N, C-alpha and C positions, 0 to 999 in steps of 0.2 A: 286745370291741367291742359284741356284741349281747346279752350276758347280761341286761342290764336293759331292753332295748328290746321293748316289746309290739308284736306284728305283728297288725294288724287289717284286716279286709276292709271296704271302703267300700260300704255297703248290701249287704253280703255279698260274694260273688265275682261282681260284676256284669259282668265282661268276657265271661263265657261263658254265663250264664243270666240270667233276668229278675231285676232288682234287688228288694231288700226282700221276698224270698220265702223259704220254708223251704229250697227248693233252693239258693238263693244262700248262705244262712247255713250250711247243711250242707256245701256245697262249700268255703267258706272254712275251716271247721274241718278238713275232710278234707285240704286242702292243707297244713295244719299251722299255721294262724294261731291266735293266742291267743284271738281273739274277733272281734267285728265291730261296726261302727257301723250304726245304722238310724234311720229318721225316723218321727216320730209326729205325727199330726194329729187333730183333734177333729170328730166328727160332730154333727149337730143334736141328737141325743139323748144327748150327752155321753159318747160311747164313744171311747176312744183306738184309732186304727187306724194301720196301717203304710203310709205313702206319702210319697214325696218331693214329688210334685206335688199341687196343690190339687184336681185332678180325677182321677177314675178312669174311663177310657173315656168321657170327656166329661161325667161326672156330678160336680158340685161336692160335695166331701166335707162341707164345712161346712153345706150345705143339705140333706143326706140323713141318713136314719136308718141305723143300722148294718146292719139287716136288708136294706136295699136294696143294700148293697155286699157281695154274697155271696162274691166271690172275693178279698176283701182280708183280710189278717191283722189280728187284734186285738192290742193291747199285752199283754194277759194271756196270750194264746196263746204269744207269743214268750218271755215270762219263764218261763212254766210249762215250756217245752221246753228252754230253754238256761241257766237261772239256775244250775244246778249244774255246768256244764261249759264256760262261755265268759265272758271279759271282755266286758261290754256297754257300748257308748257309745250312750246313748239320747238322740237329738237331738229336742228339742221344737220343732216348726216354728211353733207358734202359741200364744198365751196361752190360758188356760182349762183346761189339762191338769194343773194343780198338784195338785188333790185326788186325781185318779185315779192319777197317777204315785206319789204317796206311799202310797196304799192298795195298789196292785199290788205295789210293792216290799216292803211289809210282808208280803203274802201269799206272795211268791216272792223272798226275799232272795238276790241273786246271790252265789254262794260263791266265784267267781273274780275278784271285783272289778267295779266299774262306775263310770261317771260319767254324770250327767244334764247334757247340754250344750245350748246354744242360741246363736243369733245375737242373741237378744233380752235385753238387760240387765234389763228389767222382769220377765221371767219368772224369771230367776235370783234377783233381789232378793226376789220374792215367795216363792220356794221357801226361801230362806235364813231369812226370817221364820218360816215354818212349821216348818222343820227345821234347827236349827243344825249338825247333823252330816252332812247329805246332801252327798255329793261332787258339786260343781258345776263346770262348765267353760264358758268363754266362747269361742265360735267367731268368728274374724275373717278377713275376706278383703280388708280395706283397711288401710292404715297408720293412718288416722284411728281406726278401731275398735280396732286393736291398742294404740294409745297410751293407752287407758283401762283396761288390764287390772289395773293396780295398785289402782284405785279400786273394783273389783268384789269381792263376797264369794264368790270362787271359789278352788278348789284347783288347777284345771286351766286352762292357757292353750292354745288350739287354733287356731293361725294356719294359713293357707294356706302351702304350702311356699315360695312365692316371697317370703314375708315373713320367713322364718327365717334368722338369721345365728348364728354361733357366739357372738357377743356377747349376742344375745337369749336363747339357751339359758342362758348363764351368769347373766344378770340374773334370769331366771325361777327358776332353781335357788337363787340367793342369797336370793331372797324366800321360799324354802321352798315353792315351787309346782312343778307338774308340767307338762311341755310335750309335747303330741301335735301332729302335723302331718299335713296332707292336701293333695291327693290325689297321692301319689307313685308314679309308674308306670314309672320307669326305674331300673335297678340302680345306676348310679353315684351318682345322687341319694340313693337309699336308704342306700348305704354311707357317703356323705359325712355325711348327717344323723346316722347312728348314731355316727360318730366324734366328732361335735360333742356327743353325749350326749343327744339327744332321747329322751324316755321312751316314745314310741309313734309308730308310722308307720302311716297309714291309706292303703290302696291298692285300686284296682280290680283290679290284677293280683296276685291273692293267691298264685298258684303262683310267679310271678316273685319276689314279696316274700320268700317263705320260702326259695326257692333262693338268694337273694342272701346269706343268712346261714348257709347250710349249708356 
């Protein structure tokens, strides 16, 4: 049931430590996850930094230089530390990161697999123009968004778990694509999704996720 299902932490193991931090990423791997998802934003001086929210301690990331955000991780820090030992779901929260993500991936190619994902179709389209082979994924949290997955130049479809049905999994697989789902935090749902054949489950509860399949 689980042999082909990747188990991924949502912003790391965010249920017990601060999200999008080295501690969260390390804990997700220590719990036995295959990897983790994390969020990337862009500073005013074109540095990719790790944050889900547009502000850090009230400071707008897009209006700040990287040196002003001393406690925040940089994209290159994360790839340098984890590229050899974790599957990475790299979510781009904003446009403008295309050049940096391509350069950083070239410097630190993930050895355990990765996907560059986004809610923003325009970001994925631009990345596909720049790199025909980059593994891309569209994230969806509404039916309207999900209905357009076939039209996009992506290998991964990443809907919220409330949108996933066994029929959707079958349709995505028949189209030769991969389906991850988020954020799944209870064991019955984890097991049900795995029996449907989802390729990856993203969870806040990383220890619970791993235990569900042991």
